[in-house]
N, C-alpha and C positions, 0 to 999 in steps of 0.2 A: 305455650300450651300449659306448662306448669303453673304460670302466673294466673291463667284463667281458671284452672282447677282450684287453686287456693282461694280465689274470690268466690267460686261456687260453694266451696265448703263453708266459708265464712257466712255466706248468705243463707245456707241451710241452717247454720247454728242460730242466726238472727231470727229466721222464720220460726224455728222451733221455740225460741225464747218468747216470741210474740204470741204464739199459740199456747203458751203455758206448759209445754211439754219439755221440761228440763230433765235430762237423765245424766247421771254421773256414774262411771266415766262416759263421755259423750260417744254415741254411736258414730261410726265412720261415714255412713251415708244415710240421710233421711230425706225422703221426698214426701212432703205433706200433700194430702189429697183433700178434696171437698167432703164435708160431711163427718159423721161420727157413727160408731157402732155402739148401740145401747143394749146391755144384757140385763134382763130382769130376773125374776126368781127361777124360772125354768130354763136352764142352760143346757144345750146339747153339745156333745163333744165326740169327735172321731179320733181314735188313736189305735195303733197296733198293740200297745202295751198299757193297759189301765193301771198296772201296779207300779209303774216307774216312779221314782222319787220326784222327778220334775213335775209329774202330774199332781201329786199331793202338795208340792210347794205352790203350784199355781192355784190350786183350790183354796189353800189356807191364806196365802199372802196377796193374791190378786182377786180371786172370786169371793173371798171372805166367807168361805164355807157354804156358799150357795149350793143348792141341790143340783146334781148333774145327771143328765140322761145320756147314756152311751148310744151313739149312732153307728150303724153298720155301713153307711154311705157317707163319704166325705162331703158331698154336695149338700147333704141335709143337716150338717152340723154348724153351730155357731162358731165353734173353735175346732180347727182341723190341724193335726200334727202330721207332717210328712218328712220323709227321709230323702236327702240328696247327698250321695257319697262324694260328689265333686266339691262340696263346701269344705273349708279348712276344719280341722278337728274341733276347734273352739269357736268357730264361726256360726252364724245363724242369720236367718232372714225372717222378718215379720211383715206380712201384708194384711192391712186392715181396710175393709170397705164397709159400707153401711149394713151389709148382711152377714159378713163372715170375717173371721180372723184366721189366717193360715200361718203356722209357725213351722219353719223348715230348718233342719240341721242335719249333719252327717252322723250324729250320735248324741249320747247323753250330755257330754260337756257343752256342746252348743245349745242344747235345749235348756240346760240350767241357766246359761247366761241370757237366753231369750226371756226366761221368766223373770230374771233379775231386772231386765229392762222394763218389762211390763209392770212390775211392782211400782215403778216410778212413772209409768205412762198413764195408768188408770186414774180416773177421777170419779167423783160422785159417791153417794152412800150405797151401802149394801141394798140390793134389790133394784138399783138403777145405776149400774156400773157403766161408765162411759169411756170410750177409747177414741181419740182423734184418729181419723183415717190417714194412713201413711204407708209407705214402703220403706222398710228399714233393712239395711244390709250392714253387717258388722263382723269384725274379727280383730284379734289383738295385734298391737304393735310389737310386743315383746313376748318371748316364749316363757320367760321366768318373771313372775310377778308375785312378790312375796311380802308377807308381814311377819316380823319376829316379835315374840312376846317372851320377856325374861321372867321365867318362873323360878330361876335359881336364887336370885337375891330375895325375891318376894314370892311367897306361895299364894296362888290364886285358886279359888274354888273351881270345881269342874264346870259349874254353870257359867262362870266367868270365862273360862277357856272356850266354851261353846259360843258364848256371845261374840267373841272376837273372831272365831271361825266363821260365824254367820256374817260378820262385818266384812271379812276378807272376800267371801263369796259374793256378797252384795256389790262390792267394788270391783268384782271380776278379777280378783287375784286368784292364783292357783297353787300357791305354796304357803304353808304355815310353818315357820322356823320356830321350833319349841326349844328354848334354852333351858335345859333340865338340870344342869349341874353347874355349881358355882362355889366360890369360897364360902359363901354364906348359906349354902344349902345343896344337898343332894336329894333330888326330888323323885327319882325313878326307882321303883322296887327292883332289886336284882336278887332273885331267889337263891342263887348260889352264895351270895354275900349279903345277907339281910342287914348287917350292921351299917352298910352304906347308907340306907334310907332311915333305919331306926335311929341311928346316932347322927348321921350327917344331915338328916332332915330337920334337926332341932338345935343346930348350933347358933342360929341367929337369935338375937335378943330383942329385936324391935317388933312392932306390930306386924302381924301377918307374915312372920318369917319362920313359922314352925309348921311342918307337914310334908307329906310326900304322896305320890300317886301310886296306887297299887297297879299291878299289871292288868287286873280286871277293869279298873277305871280307865287305863290307857287304851285298852281295846275298845271301850265304849266311845272314847274320843276319836279314835281312828275310824270307827264305823260312821260316826257323825260327820267327820270331815270328808270321808270318801263319797258320801251321798251328795255333798255339795261341791264336788270337783276340787277338793283341797288335798294336796299331797303334803303330809307332815314330814318335816326334816328334823329329826331329833338331834340335839347337840349334846355330846359328852365331851366336855372340855378337858384337854390334856396337851402338854404336861402341866400347864399353869392353872390358876384358879381352882386349886385342888384342896384347899384347906379343910373343907367339910369332909371330903373322903379321907384325908389324912387324920382327921380327928377320930374317925371310926377305925382306921387301919394305919397307925403310925409307921408300921413296917414298910409301907410303900414309899416313904420318904428316904432321903439320902442317909439320915442318921438314926432312923427308927425311934425318934423321940416325940413325945406329945407336942402338938403345935397349937399356937394361939390363933384363933379365928378373928381376923380383922372385921370390925363392923363397917368399915369403909375400905375401899381399895383392895390391894393384894399384897402378898409377902413373898419372900424368897422360898417358901415351902411349896415345892412342886414335886410331881412324881419323879422318882429316881430313874434315870435312863441307863444306869450302869448295872442294875440287878436284873437277871433273867426272870426271876420270880415276879417282878413288877410287870414286865411285859406279858407274861403268862396270865396274870391276874386281869390286866386290862383287856386282853384278847378274849378272856372268858366273859367279861362284862359285855364286850361288843357282840359276842355270840348270842347272848340273851336279847340285846337290843335289836339285832337283825331278825331274830325269831319273832320278836314282838311287832316290829314295824315292817310291813310288807312293801317297802318303797325302795327306790334305787339309790337314794342319797342318805349318807350318815355324816353329820358335821362333827369334826374332831377338834374344833377349837384351834389351839396353837398360838393364840395371841397372848401378849403380856406375860411372858414366862421368863422372869429374871433368872440369871444363871449363877448367882452368888453361891448357892449351895453346891451346884454341879462343879464349880471351879475348885471347891474345897473337898469334894467327895472322892475318896479313893476309887470306888467302883466306877464312877463316871470318867475319871481321868484314865483308868485302865482301859475302859472301852474306847476312849478317844485314841489312845496309843495303839491299841490292838488293831483298830480299823484304819489307822493312819488318817484320822480326821483332822481338820485344821484347828478347830476350837469348839467351844460349847454350842455355838450356833449351828455348826456342822453336825454336832451330836443331836441337836433337836431335829434337824432334817433327817438324819438317819432314823431316829425314833419315830418320826412321823411316817417315814417310808415303811417301817415295819408294820405300823397300824393300817396304813393304806393298802399294803399288799395283803394283809389279812382280810380286809374287806373285799379286795379284788377276787380272792379265792371264793368268796360268797356271791360274786356277781354284783357287788355294790361299788358305788363311787364315794370317794372321800372328799369332803369340803374342808378347807383350812382357811383361817383368817390370813390376810395378806402379810402378816409379820414373817411368815416362813419364807417369803421370797424377797425380803429386803436385801439379802445378800445371796450370791450364788454359792453353791456347795454340793453336798451329797444329793444326787438326783431323786426326785419324787417319781413314783410310777405313773403310768398313763391313765389311771382312773382318778387322777387328782383334779379338783376344781378349786380355784382361788376366789375368796370373797374379799374384795377391796373395801376397806372401811376407813382407815385413818388419814383422811384428807387433811385434817387440821394439823397433824403432826408431820406427815410425810408427803403431802400433796398426792400426785398420782404415781409414786414410785412403785407400789405393789402392782398397780394395774399394768404399767409398762413392762416391768420385769416378768409378770405372768404371761403377758402376750408374747414377749420375746422367747419364752420357753414353750410356747404353744399350749399353755394351760387355759381351759375355759375359765371365764371370769363372771362373777356376779358383782354388780356395782351396788354398793351401799355406803357411799361416802358419808361420814358423820355430818359434814356440811353437804347437803341439807336433807338427810333422810332419817336422822336420829331424832325421833319425835319426843324423846324424854328431855331434849334441850328445850327449855321453856322460851317464851317470847321476851321475858324480862328476867333479870337475875333472881335466883331463888336457891337457898341453901348452898350446895357446892357448885352451883352453876353461875359463874361470873358473866359479865357482859359479853365477853368474847365467845361464850358458849350459849348464845341465844340466836334465834332467827324466827322469822314469821312467814306467813303464806306467800307474800310477795317475793321474799328472798328465794324460797325454793322454786316458785313458779318461773322466775326469770333467770336464776343463776345456779341451778342444781348441777354440780359436777358429774353426778351419775347420769343424769339425763343427757348432758353434753357428750359423755363417753358413748352412750348408746346411739347417739346420732352418727357416730363414726361408721355404723353398719358393719363392723367387723364380726364375722360369723363366730368368732370365739367369745364374744360378749353375749352372754345368755340373756341378760336383762337386769332388772333392778329389784332390790329389797329395801324395805323401810323397817324401822325398829322402834319398839318401846322398851328400853332398858329401865330397870327399876332401882337404879342407884339412888341414894339419899332417901330411901324408904318411900318410894312411890307406891302407895296402896291402891286397892281396887277402885276406891271412890275418886281417885285422882286421874285415872287413865283417860277417860273420855275427853276431858278438857285439854289434854295434851295432844290427843290424836286429831280431834275435830276442831276446825275444818281443814287443817293442813293436810291430812291424809288424803283428802279428796283431790288436792293438787297433784300429789304423787301418783294416785291411782289414774288420774287423767294422763300423766306422762307415760305410765306403763302400758296403757291400753290404746289410747286414741292415736290413729295413724295420720290424721289430717293436720293441716296447719293449725296451730293453737290459736285460740282467741287472744286478743290483747288482754292484759291483766285486768283492766277496769271492767270490761264486759264479763270476763270469767268470774271476777269477784261478785259482780251484780247477780249472776246466776247462782253462785254459792249462797248468797244471802237469801235469795228467793227460795232456795231448797232447805234452808235451815230448819224450818218448822217440820218438814217431812222427816228429815233424819232424826229429829228429837222425838217425833212420834214413834219411830222405830226403836227408841231407847238409847240413842247416842247423843249425849249432851255436848253442845258446842262450848268451847272456850273462846277467847279472843282470837281474831285472825291476824290483826296487824298490830305492830308495836305501838303505833300512835293511838290505838283504841284501848289499850290496857289502862284501867283506872289506877291511880297512884296507890290505892290501898288494896289492889287486887290480891287475892289469896290463891296461890297455886296449890295449896294443900287444903 
């Protein structure tokens, strides 16, 4: 039975391809019908809520701002919106016949994704919009489908942030991990400590490394994301990657001395875990972050925190002795637990990079989530240790979800830090982990880190088309197409994505011209 179902799903995909109706990520069930629905200038619509954002999204992105007449009877409308509480929260159904299109979901999230599918389903010019007749039933494979943008190393304009929130929603992702603090930049305004952004936002020396986001701008982004079913996960990295913050407040370090900000990598200068006033300072920062972001998750970093200063710091060593901790790694676990418990009191969950669970030690509280990333350095150590301790896990192995890794060597990226669309489609460790169907594995995240001065103009060619393969793994529940057929569909959809404003880079290593410029 399972084999026959797989064949059926493949046939559906092939039929869809033959009819020119390619959608990424692929809907789970598509039954093509005879005929087409053609909508001309006067379009009638039935809905219980004419002000919902998904209605305006459909009108602008699918109907191309055609005039709409509201109908009081569903049977009289060209487009009919209906609610079905039995559908999954992010699931939807679309039924298209030559006279009417019916869009069904249990709520706004499903309706948003239905519109994103219709954006790719519609054809023809404004005034003669055509929809191939079909019944589509769809819902996600993973509950956590995330894109990370590193605004810490490189500052991006608000319009750019919105562009990639749009992209995430288009690809049916539901989380946007916003990396807001880094050694090269503190990008979030904290009103209690204005120097963090005023000084820490200007320590980078390269192109597009100066700037920060005011709380008013952040609220604008939050509202924009929420309309598109995107939950923002802000990251305030601690105790490492703190050089920008320590430039503004040297007293937060172990020795209270001015720090040098590295233009690449990171240093021994991290937040001091031995001083009570440092913990108070960081908790005050988190209070403002929680007040600003009305979401359940706050990312607290925890990666790449060298312990050289802690090992020489009297305050840190006193803390280790007083708490009977094993070593500086145990001290980081204690430090992380203090921050996570502070968030727990506010009803929030704390996400940490997998570095914190490389070794056992001081226990983290039950609101902890682990993000597994360093497959290149530690394989699946963080994943296995997190699951052993019953921590929920987000899979984002740098092989093959870090889309800042180019296809061919560039600047600090040697050959071993490159991969292409075929690599990630066939051999993504994060996708394989999600195949285990362990309920503690929440899903997958992909990332665009901005190491080596990846400026705004360089982002698209790193993301596309590889991010389409990752979105397919996050969303599609059926048997995947073989790579050759999948890649053929990607190429057929290239023009459409570029019309939406997303420029493709090379997909395969074999296709990269010898003189190709990643910058």
